C-alpha positions as CSV (number, residue, x, y, z in Angstrom):
1,X,38.5,33.3,-38.8
2,X,40.4,30.0,-38.3
3,X,39.9,30.2,-34.6
4,X,36.2,31.0,-35.0
5,X,35.8,27.9,-37.3
6,X,37.7,25.7,-34.9
7,X,35.4,26.8,-32.1
8,X,32.3,25.9,-34.1
9,X,33.7,22.4,-34.9
10,X,34.5,21.6,-31.3
11,X,31.2,22.9,-30.1
12,X,29.3,20.9,-32.6
13,X,31.1,17.6,-31.5
14,X,31.3,18.2,-27.8
15,X,27.6,19.1,-27.5
16,X,26.6,15.9,-29.3
17,X,28.8,13.6,-27.3
18,X,27.5,14.2,-23.8
19,X,26.5,10.6,-23.1
20,X,26.2,8.3,-20.1
21,X,28.0,5.3,-18.8
22,X,31.1,4.2,-20.7
23,X,29.7,0.7,-21.3
24,X,26.7,2.2,-23.0
25,X,29.0,4.1,-25.3
26,X,30.4,1.0,-26.9
27,X,27.9,1.1,-29.8
28,X,28.6,1.5,-33.5
29,X,26.9,5.0,-33.7
30,X,29.1,6.3,-30.9
31,X,32.3,4.9,-32.4
32,X,31.4,6.4,-35.8
33,X,30.8,9.8,-34.2
34,X,34.4,9.6,-32.7
35,X,35.7,8.7,-36.1
36,X,34.0,11.6,-37.8
37,X,35.2,13.9,-35.0
38,X,38.8,13.0,-35.7
39,X,38.3,13.4,-39.3
40,X,36.8,16.9,-38.7
41,X,39.8,17.7,-36.7
42,X,42.3,16.6,-39.2
43,X,40.5,18.4,-42.1
44,X,40.5,21.6,-40.0
45,X,44.2,21.3,-39.3
46,X,44.8,20.9,-43.1
47,X,42.8,24.0,-43.8
48,X,39.8,22.2,-45.4
49,X,37.2,24.1,-43.3
50,X,34.0,23.2,-45.4
51,X,35.0,19.5,-45.1
52,X,35.7,19.9,-41.4
53,X,32.3,21.3,-40.9
54,X,30.6,18.5,-42.9
55,X,32.4,15.9,-40.8
56,X,31.5,17.7,-37.6
57,X,27.8,17.8,-38.5
58,X,28.0,14.1,-39.5
59,X,29.6,13.3,-36.1
60,X,26.7,15.2,-34.4
61,X,24.2,13.0,-36.2
62,X,25.7,9.8,-35.1
63,X,26.2,11.0,-31.6
64,X,22.5,11.8,-31.5
65,X,21.7,8.2,-32.7
66,X,23.9,7.0,-29.8
67,X,22.1,9.3,-27.3
68,X,18.8,7.6,-28.5
69,X,20.4,4.2,-27.9
70,X,21.7,5.2,-24.5
71,X,18.3,6.6,-23.5
72,X,16.5,3.4,-24.6
73,X,19.0,1.1,-22.8
74,X,18.6,3.3,-19.6
75,X,14.8,3.0,-19.9
76,X,15.2,-0.7,-20.4
77,X,17.4,-1.1,-17.2
78,X,15.0,1.0,-15.3
79,X,12.0,-1.1,-16.4
80,X,13.8,-4.4,-15.7
81,X,14.6,-3.2,-12.2
82,X,11.0,-2.1,-11.5
83,X,9.7,-5.6,-12.8
84,X,12.1,-7.3,-10.4
85,X,10.8,-5.3,-7.4
86,X,7.1,-5.8,-8.5
87,X,7.7,-9.6,-8.8
88,X,9.2,-9.8,-5.4
89,X,6.4,-7.9,-3.8
90,X,3.7,-10.2,-5.5
91,X,5.7,-13.2,-4.4
92,X,5.6,-11.9,-0.8
93,X,1.8,-11.2,-1.0
94,X,1.4,-14.9,-2.2
95,X,3.7,-16.2,0.5
96,X,1.8,-14.4,3.2
97,X,-1.6,-15.8,1.8
98,X,-2.9,-12.3,1.0
99,X,-3.8,-13.4,-2.4
100,X,-6.7,-15.5,-0.9
101,X,-7.6,-13.0,2.0
102,X,-7.7,-10.0,-0.3
103,X,-8.5,-11.4,-3.8
104,X,-9.7,-8.1,-5.4
105,X,-6.6,-5.9,-4.7
106,X,-4.4,-9.0,-5.4
107,X,-5.9,-9.4,-8.9
108,X,-5.3,-5.7,-9.6
109,X,-1.7,-6.0,-8.5
110,X,-1.1,-9.3,-10.5
111,X,-2.8,-7.9,-13.5
112,X,-0.8,-4.7,-13.5
113,X,2.4,-6.9,-13.3
114,X,1.3,-8.9,-16.3
115,X,0.8,-5.7,-18.3
116,X,4.2,-4.4,-17.3
117,X,5.8,-7.8,-18.4
118,X,3.9,-7.7,-21.7
119,X,5.0,-4.0,-22.3
120,X,8.5,-4.9,-21.5
121,X,8.6,-7.8,-23.9
122,X,7.2,-5.4,-26.6
123,X,10.0,-2.9,-26.0
124,X,7.6,-0.3,-24.4
125,X,9.9,0.3,-21.5
126,X,8.1,3.4,-20.2
127,X,4.8,1.7,-19.9
128,X,6.5,-1.3,-18.2
129,X,8.0,1.0,-15.6
130,X,4.6,2.6,-15.0
131,X,2.7,-0.6,-14.8
132,X,5.4,-2.2,-12.5
133,X,5.0,0.7,-10.2
134,X,1.2,0.4,-10.3
135,X,1.6,-3.3,-9.3
136,X,3.9,-2.4,-6.4
137,X,1.5,0.3,-5.2
138,X,-1.4,-2.2,-5.3
139,X,0.8,-4.8,-3.3
140,X,1.6,-2.1,-0.8
141,X,-2.1,-1.3,-0.4
142,X,-2.8,-5.0,0.5
143,X,-0.2,-4.9,3.1
144,X,-1.8,-1.7,4.5
145,X,-5.2,-3.3,4.6
146,X,-3.8,-6.3,6.3
147,X,-2.1,-4.1,9.0
148,X,-5.3,-2.2,9.5
149,X,-7.2,-5.4,10.1
150,X,-4.7,-6.7,12.5
151,X,-4.6,-3.4,14.5
152,X,-8.4,-3.4,14.7
153,X,-8.2,-6.9,16.0
154,X,-5.5,-6.0,18.6
155,X,-7.5,-2.9,19.6
156,X,-10.6,-5.0,20.1
157,X,-8.6,-7.6,22.2
158,X,-7.3,-4.6,24.3
159,X,-10.8,-3.4,25.0
160,X,-11.7,-6.8,26.1
161,X,-8.7,-7.1,28.4
162,X,-9.6,-3.6,29.8
163,X,-13.1,-4.8,30.6
164,X,-11.5,-7.6,32.6
165,X,-9.1,-5.1,34.5
166,X,-6.3,-7.0,32.9
167,X,-3.8,-4.0,33.5
168,X,-4.2,-4.3,37.2
169,X,-4.7,-8.0,37.8
170,X,-2.3,-9.3,35.0
171,X,0.3,-6.5,34.4
172,X,2.9,-8.8,32.6
173,X,0.5,-10.0,30.0
174,X,-1.3,-6.6,29.7
175,X,2.1,-4.8,29.3
176,X,3.4,-7.2,26.6
177,X,0.2,-6.5,24.6
178,X,0.4,-2.7,25.1
179,X,4.0,-2.7,24.0
180,X,3.3,-4.6,20.9
181,X,0.2,-2.5,20.0
182,X,2.2,0.7,20.3
183,X,5.1,-0.7,18.2
184,X,2.4,-1.7,15.6
185,X,1.0,1.7,15.4
186,X,4.4,3.2,15.1
187,X,5.4,0.8,12.3
188,X,2.0,1.7,10.6
189,X,2.8,5.4,10.8
190,X,6.2,4.6,9.2
191,X,4.4,2.8,6.5
192,X,6.1,-0.5,7.4
193,X,2.8,-2.5,7.1
194,X,4.2,-6.0,7.4
195,X,5.8,-5.2,10.7
196,X,2.8,-3.4,11.8
197,X,0.6,-6.5,11.2
198,X,3.0,-8.8,12.8
199,X,3.3,-6.8,16.1
200,X,-0.4,-6.1,16.1
201,X,-1.1,-9.9,16.0
202,X,1.4,-10.3,18.8
203,X,-0.5,-7.7,20.8
204,X,-3.8,-9.7,20.1
205,X,-2.2,-12.9,21.4
206,X,-0.9,-11.2,24.6
207,X,-4.2,-9.6,25.3
208,X,-5.9,-12.8,24.7
209,X,-3.8,-14.5,27.3
210,X,-5.1,-11.9,29.7
211,X,-8.7,-13.0,28.8
212,X,-7.8,-16.6,29.3
213,X,-6.1,-16.1,32.6
214,X,-9.0,-14.1,33.9
215,X,-11.4,-16.9,32.8
216,X,-9.4,-19.5,34.6
217,X,-8.8,-17.7,37.9
218,X,-11.4,-18.6,40.6
219,X,-13.6,-15.7,41.5
220,X,-15.5,-15.2,44.8
221,X,-19.2,-15.7,44.6
222,X,-21.1,-12.5,43.7
223,X,-22.7,-10.6,46.5
224,X,-26.5,-10.9,46.5
225,X,-28.2,-8.2,44.5
226,X,-31.8,-7.1,44.0
227,X,-32.8,-8.3,40.5
228,X,-33.6,-5.4,38.2
229,X,-35.4,-5.6,34.9
230,X,-32.9,-6.5,32.2
231,X,-31.6,-3.4,30.4
232,X,-31.5,-4.1,26.6
233,X,-28.1,-2.9,25.1
234,X,-26.7,-2.9,21.5
235,X,-23.0,-2.4,20.4
236,X,-21.7,1.1,19.9
237,X,-18.8,0.1,17.6
238,X,-18.8,-2.3,14.8
239,X,-15.5,-3.5,13.1
240,X,-15.9,-4.3,9.4
241,X,-15.3,-8.0,8.7
242,X,-14.1,-9.9,5.8
243,X,-17.0,-12.0,4.6
244,X,-16.2,-13.5,1.2
245,X,-19.7,-14.6,0.3
246,X,-21.5,-11.4,1.6
247,X,-19.1,-8.6,1.9
248,X,-19.9,-5.9,4.4
249,X,-21.2,-2.6,3.2
250,X,-23.1,0.1,5.1
251,X,-26.4,-1.2,3.7
252,X,-25.8,-4.7,5.0
253,X,-24.3,-3.5,8.3
254,X,-27.4,-1.2,8.9
255,X,-29.5,-4.4,8.2
256,X,-28.0,-6.5,10.9
257,X,-30.5,-7.0,13.7
258,X,-28.0,-5.9,16.4
259,X,-27.4,-2.7,14.5
260,X,-30.6,-1.1,13.2
261,X,-32.4,-4.1,11.7
262,X,-33.1,-1.8,8.7
263,X,-30.8,-1.5,5.8
264,X,-32.4,2.0,4.9
265,X,-30.6,3.4,7.8
266,X,-27.2,3.2,6.3
267,X,-27.0,7.0,5.8
268,X,-26.9,7.3,9.6
269,X,-23.7,5.2,9.6
270,X,-22.2,7.1,6.7
271,X,-22.9,10.6,8.3
272,X,-21.4,9.4,11.7
273,X,-18.2,7.9,10.1
274,X,-17.5,9.5,6.8
275,X,-14.8,11.8,8.2
276,X,-12.8,8.8,8.9
277,X,-13.2,7.3,5.4
278,X,-10.2,7.1,3.1
279,X,-12.5,8.7,0.6
280,X,-15.2,10.7,2.6
281,X,-17.2,11.2,-0.6
282,X,-17.5,7.4,-1.3
283,X,-19.9,5.6,1.1
284,X,-19.1,2.2,-0.6
285,X,-15.4,2.3,0.1
286,X,-14.9,0.5,3.4
287,X,-12.3,-2.0,4.4
288,X,-12.0,-5.2,6.8
289,X,-10.7,-4.0,10.1
290,X,-12.3,-0.4,9.8
291,X,-14.0,0.7,13.0
292,X,-17.5,2.3,12.7
293,X,-19.3,4.2,15.3
294,X,-23.0,3.1,15.8
295,X,-25.1,6.2,16.8
296,X,-28.2,5.9,19.0
297,X,-31.2,6.7,16.9
298,X,-34.0,6.3,19.4
299,X,-32.4,7.0,22.6
300,X,-31.4,3.4,23.0
301,X,-28.3,2.3,25.1
302,X,-25.3,1.4,23.1
303,X,-21.9,0.5,24.4
304,X,-18.9,-1.7,23.6
305,X,-17.7,-3.3,20.4
306,X,-19.8,-5.9,18.7
307,X,-18.8,-9.4,19.8
308,X,-20.0,-12.2,17.6
309,X,-19.9,-14.5,20.7
310,X,-22.5,-12.5,22.4
311,X,-26.4,-12.7,21.7
312,X,-28.1,-9.4,21.1
313,X,-31.8,-8.8,21.0
314,X,-33.0,-7.7,17.6
315,X,-33.4,-4.0,17.3
316,X,-37.1,-3.1,17.2
317,X,-38.3,-2.3,13.7
318,X,-40.6,0.7,13.2
């Protein structure tokens, strides 16, 4: 009987004292639970079993309070760490100028950070952690969009260099661009979006040198050719642009004279490209740098990527 009671007392106290780090245990409730545990042990040794059980139960209650304190402090430390990371990401976004380039997602990230700080100040550490993570996710999304825009810019520059046969005529510059673009794509796949954007812009610069060198290099006069009637062509690819005052959307893109000259043709663009959308069910969700295919709708000739420096004839309205 005595051994059985001793086992119950030890079990009650031991189960209640399974706490975390030693520094968190330096609180009045934990110290009181230790004091009551010792009193329970002494009462048991003196044969006062009822009193021993009473002390043990009291020790359990104080240990439970200590558990709550430890859990609260752990949540606080976790929330504080998440806030530090979120603030660092927002600071990085602002330093890179993304807050002006991508104001909508920036405002989302900054708003979530403000909510996280408010929740932390009010002692709601779980909400603070969740909102801080939401802010970090939004900041990462900005970096991803910027990387996609930079890679699209580099890809367009590569297409231009290819059209000038830059790989054969200027292998050094072309190879630098190709290497940088491959590294940008690899970094993007690894979700290292800042590095992806940096290497993509390096690639665009290298391919741009190819274009400049080709322009400066004297070329022999063209051989005489028999003039043929001009063949009207329109672009086959359009890269979504960041236009603050009039943002690109499928309706406005279809309305461009060099596309279909008719905003009601936007479903043609949607059907041809929705498989590449982040959300195929949402035709309104497009991003700067996104590449859109422009299908032929009347048998017209379409080729190349839209170049704002070129002048296209308006697509005929019908």
